[in-house]
C-alpha positions as CSV (number, residue, x, y, z in Angstrom):
1,X,-14.2,11.6,-20.4
2,X,-11.3,9.2,-19.8
3,X,-7.9,10.6,-19.0
4,X,-5.4,10.3,-21.8
5,X,-2.1,8.9,-20.6
6,X,0.9,8.7,-22.8
7,X,3.3,5.8,-22.4
8,X,6.5,4.7,-24.2
9,X,5.8,1.5,-26.0
10,X,2.7,-0.3,-27.3
11,X,-0.2,-1.6,-25.2
12,X,0.8,-4.1,-22.6
13,X,4.2,-2.4,-21.9
14,X,5.3,-2.0,-18.3
15,X,4.6,1.7,-18.7
16,X,0.9,0.8,-19.1
17,X,1.0,-1.2,-15.8
18,X,2.6,1.8,-14.1
19,X,-0.1,4.1,-15.6
20,X,-2.9,1.8,-14.3
21,X,-1.2,1.8,-10.9
22,X,-1.4,5.6,-10.7
23,X,-4.7,6.4,-12.6
24,X,-6.6,3.1,-12.4
25,X,-7.7,1.0,-15.4
26,X,-10.4,3.3,-16.7
27,X,-8.0,5.4,-18.8
28,X,-7.1,5.8,-22.5
29,X,-3.6,4.7,-23.2
30,X,-1.7,6.7,-25.9
31,X,1.3,4.6,-27.1
32,X,4.5,6.5,-28.1
33,X,7.4,5.2,-30.1
34,X,9.9,6.9,-27.8
35,X,10.1,9.2,-24.8
36,X,10.5,12.4,-26.9
37,X,7.0,11.7,-28.4
38,X,5.6,11.6,-24.9
39,X,7.0,15.1,-24.2
40,X,5.6,16.4,-27.4
41,X,2.1,15.2,-26.6
42,X,2.3,16.8,-23.2
43,X,3.5,20.1,-24.6
44,X,0.8,20.4,-27.2
45,X,-1.9,19.3,-24.8
46,X,-2.9,16.1,-26.6
47,X,-2.7,14.0,-23.3
48,X,-3.4,14.7,-19.7
49,X,-0.3,13.0,-18.3
50,X,2.6,10.7,-19.2
51,X,4.5,8.0,-17.4
52,X,8.3,7.9,-17.9
53,X,10.8,5.4,-16.5
54,X,13.6,7.2,-14.8
55,X,15.3,4.5,-12.7
56,X,15.7,0.8,-12.4
57,X,17.2,-1.0,-9.3
58,X,19.3,-3.2,-11.6
59,X,20.1,-1.0,-14.7
60,X,20.4,2.3,-12.8
61,X,19.3,5.8,-13.7
62,X,18.0,6.7,-17.1
63,X,19.8,10.1,-17.4
64,X,18.5,10.8,-20.9
65,X,15.0,10.9,-19.5
66,X,16.0,13.3,-16.7
67,X,17.5,15.5,-19.5
68,X,14.3,15.3,-21.4
69,X,12.2,16.4,-18.4
70,X,14.6,19.3,-17.6
71,X,14.6,20.6,-21.2
72,X,10.9,20.3,-21.6
73,X,9.9,22.2,-18.5
74,X,7.0,19.7,-18.0
75,X,6.9,19.1,-14.2
76,X,7.0,15.8,-12.3
77,X,3.8,15.6,-10.4
78,X,4.1,12.1,-9.0
79,X,6.0,8.9,-8.9
80,X,5.3,5.2,-8.7
81,X,7.5,2.1,-8.2
82,X,6.6,-1.0,-10.2
83,X,8.0,-4.4,-9.4
84,X,9.1,-5.8,-12.7
85,X,8.4,-9.5,-13.4
86,X,9.8,-10.7,-16.7
87,X,7.9,-13.5,-18.4
88,X,8.7,-15.6,-21.5
89,X,5.8,-15.8,-24.0
90,X,5.4,-18.0,-27.0
91,X,2.8,-19.2,-29.6
92,X,0.0,-21.2,-27.8
93,X,0.9,-24.8,-27.8
94,X,4.6,-24.3,-28.1
95,X,7.2,-24.9,-25.4
96,X,10.5,-23.5,-24.4
97,X,12.2,-26.4,-26.2
98,X,10.8,-25.1,-29.5
99,X,12.5,-21.8,-29.2
100,X,15.6,-20.8,-31.1
101,X,15.2,-17.0,-30.7
102,X,13.9,-14.7,-28.0
103,X,13.5,-11.0,-28.4
104,X,13.0,-8.1,-26.0
105,X,14.3,-4.7,-24.9
106,X,18.0,-4.9,-24.0
107,X,17.2,-4.1,-20.3
108,X,14.8,-7.0,-20.1
109,X,17.3,-9.3,-21.7
110,X,20.0,-8.2,-19.3
111,X,17.7,-9.0,-16.4
112,X,17.1,-12.6,-17.6
113,X,20.5,-13.7,-18.8
114,X,21.0,-16.2,-16.0
115,X,17.8,-18.0,-17.0
116,X,19.0,-18.4,-20.6
117,X,22.4,-19.7,-19.7
118,X,20.5,-23.0,-19.2
119,X,19.1,-22.7,-22.8
120,X,22.2,-22.3,-24.9
121,X,20.4,-22.9,-28.2
122,X,18.3,-19.8,-27.8
123,X,19.6,-16.6,-29.3
124,X,18.7,-13.4,-27.6
125,X,17.8,-10.5,-29.9
126,X,17.4,-6.9,-28.8
127,X,14.2,-5.0,-29.7
128,X,13.0,-1.5,-29.1
129,X,10.3,-2.4,-26.6
130,X,9.2,-5.4,-24.5
131,X,5.5,-5.3,-25.5
132,X,6.3,-4.6,-29.2
133,X,8.5,-7.8,-29.3
134,X,5.6,-9.7,-27.9
135,X,3.2,-8.2,-30.4
136,X,5.6,-9.1,-33.3
137,X,5.9,-12.8,-32.1
138,X,2.1,-13.0,-32.0
139,X,1.8,-11.7,-35.5
140,X,4.5,-13.9,-37.0
141,X,3.1,-17.1,-35.3
142,X,6.4,-18.9,-35.5
143,X,6.8,-21.6,-32.7
144,X,10.6,-21.0,-32.8
145,X,10.3,-17.4,-31.6
146,X,9.5,-16.1,-28.2
147,X,9.6,-12.7,-26.4
148,X,10.1,-11.4,-22.9
149,X,7.7,-9.0,-21.2
150,X,4.8,-8.4,-18.8
151,X,1.9,-10.8,-18.3
152,X,-0.3,-8.0,-19.3
153,X,1.3,-7.9,-22.8
154,X,1.5,-11.7,-23.2
155,X,-2.2,-12.0,-22.4
156,X,-3.2,-9.0,-24.5
157,X,-1.6,-10.3,-27.6
158,X,-2.7,-13.8,-27.2
159,X,0.5,-15.6,-26.4
160,X,1.1,-18.2,-23.8
161,X,3.4,-17.9,-20.8
162,X,6.2,-20.5,-21.3
163,X,8.1,-19.4,-18.1
164,X,7.2,-16.8,-15.6
165,X,9.3,-14.5,-13.3
166,X,12.5,-15.4,-15.1
167,X,14.4,-12.3,-14.0
168,X,17.7,-13.0,-12.2
169,X,17.1,-10.6,-9.3
170,X,13.7,-10.7,-7.8
171,X,13.9,-7.3,-6.1
172,X,13.7,-5.7,-9.6
173,X,11.8,-2.3,-9.5
174,X,11.4,0.5,-12.0
175,X,10.6,4.0,-10.8
176,X,8.4,6.0,-13.1
177,X,7.9,9.8,-13.0
178,X,4.3,11.1,-13.6
179,X,4.5,14.1,-15.9
180,X,1.7,16.6,-16.5
181,X,1.1,20.3,-17.2
182,X,-2.6,20.1,-16.1
183,X,-2.4,18.1,-12.8
184,X,-1.6,20.5,-10.0
185,X,0.2,19.4,-6.8
186,X,-0.5,21.7,-3.9
187,X,2.4,20.4,-1.8
188,X,4.7,17.4,-1.7
189,X,7.4,15.9,0.5
190,X,9.7,15.1,-2.3
191,X,11.5,17.4,-4.8
192,X,13.6,16.6,-7.8
193,X,16.2,19.2,-8.7
194,X,18.7,19.9,-11.4
195,X,21.7,22.1,-10.5
196,X,24.9,23.3,-12.0
197,X,27.3,24.4,-9.2
198,X,29.8,27.2,-9.3
199,X,33.4,26.2,-10.1
200,X,34.8,26.6,-6.6
201,X,36.8,24.3,-4.3
202,X,34.6,22.2,-2.1
203,X,31.3,23.6,-3.5
204,X,29.6,20.2,-3.8
205,X,30.4,19.3,-0.2
206,X,29.2,22.7,0.9
207,X,25.8,22.3,-1.0
208,X,25.2,18.8,0.5
209,X,26.1,20.0,4.0
210,X,23.7,22.9,3.7
211,X,20.8,20.5,2.7
212,X,21.6,18.3,5.7
213,X,21.6,21.2,8.1
214,X,18.2,22.3,6.8
215,X,16.7,18.8,7.6
216,X,16.6,17.7,3.9
217,X,17.3,14.0,3.2
218,X,19.3,13.5,-0.1
219,X,17.9,10.2,-1.5
220,X,19.6,10.4,-4.9
221,X,22.4,12.2,-6.7
222,X,23.6,11.7,-10.3
223,X,25.9,13.8,-12.5
224,X,25.8,14.4,-16.2
225,X,28.3,16.4,-18.3
226,X,27.1,19.9,-19.4
227,X,27.4,19.8,-23.2
228,X,29.7,22.4,-24.6
229,X,31.4,23.1,-21.3
230,X,34.2,20.6,-20.8
231,X,34.5,19.1,-17.2
232,X,31.4,20.9,-16.0
233,X,28.6,18.8,-14.6
234,X,24.9,19.0,-13.9
235,X,23.7,17.2,-10.8
236,X,20.3,15.7,-10.5
237,X,19.1,15.4,-6.9
238,X,16.1,13.8,-5.2
239,X,15.3,15.4,-1.9
240,X,13.0,14.1,0.8
241,X,11.7,16.9,3.0
242,X,11.3,16.4,6.7
243,X,10.2,20.0,7.1
244,X,8.0,20.7,4.1
245,X,7.5,24.4,4.9
246,X,11.2,25.0,5.3
247,X,12.1,24.0,1.7
248,X,11.9,27.5,0.2
249,X,14.3,28.8,2.9
250,X,16.7,26.0,2.1
251,X,16.4,26.8,-1.6
252,X,17.3,30.4,-1.0
253,X,20.5,29.3,0.8
254,X,21.3,26.9,-2.1
255,X,20.8,29.3,-5.0
256,X,24.0,31.4,-4.4
257,X,26.1,28.2,-4.8
258,X,24.7,27.5,-8.2
259,X,25.0,28.7,-11.8
260,X,21.8,27.1,-12.7
261,X,19.0,25.6,-10.6
262,X,15.8,24.0,-11.9
263,X,13.0,22.4,-9.9
264,X,11.9,19.4,-12.0
265,X,8.9,18.7,-9.7
266,X,7.6,18.6,-6.2
267,X,5.3,15.7,-5.4
268,X,4.3,13.0,-2.9
269,X,6.9,10.4,-2.2
270,X,5.8,6.8,-2.8
271,X,7.6,4.4,-0.4
272,X,8.9,1.1,-1.8
273,X,6.4,-1.6,-0.7
274,X,7.9,-5.0,-1.2
């Protein structure tokens, strides 16, 4: 039986590329309208795993998705980094000079604005998903409309690539978290944490210094306001463990500094391969 993997977006989305990178092509993709739907499918056991974008090297961290993961209690069991190539698709036989409107997700549009400065007659229109915008252009069959997304989606929906790799910055990567209740990870050299620190002078510096002394490399830190508690913040941390066995000891030292501490997941770190 094929593994069922939930993704945000329709078939051909970058999330599907990420899913294939992790699980191979012999899987059943379960498209979801939004990230909350992914979590719901995971919680009720309808899928084996889900891929969720959590960070892009241009657009930054997707804090809402960290919040969803924390609130759901579904653990991160892996990660993958996908190099994002944005491509312009149109109706077969059309050209870029036929286009007056191009649609895609706002992040994809932002990644390609320099390209479209050379095409002033083209209006950029925000859509909810890259692959969905490609699907809609394929259904409308209007030579004046195009869409931005993956080659996978352009080929899947029968469009033609009018321009490829149109992203402004070529080192454009999205990091995806692999979420699952059924996949068990025995050990891992990377940990994602959510912490709320006590309101004491120098407490953040003390926490970071403690992690450093215990041989833990802090690779990421982001803050988000704690709703209902003005000027109190939740920190999301990614930790790379040099001493895998010493993590529990470090955690015991860290807990007294916190009001709240959640392990979002412990998993194998995937280095960025350019």
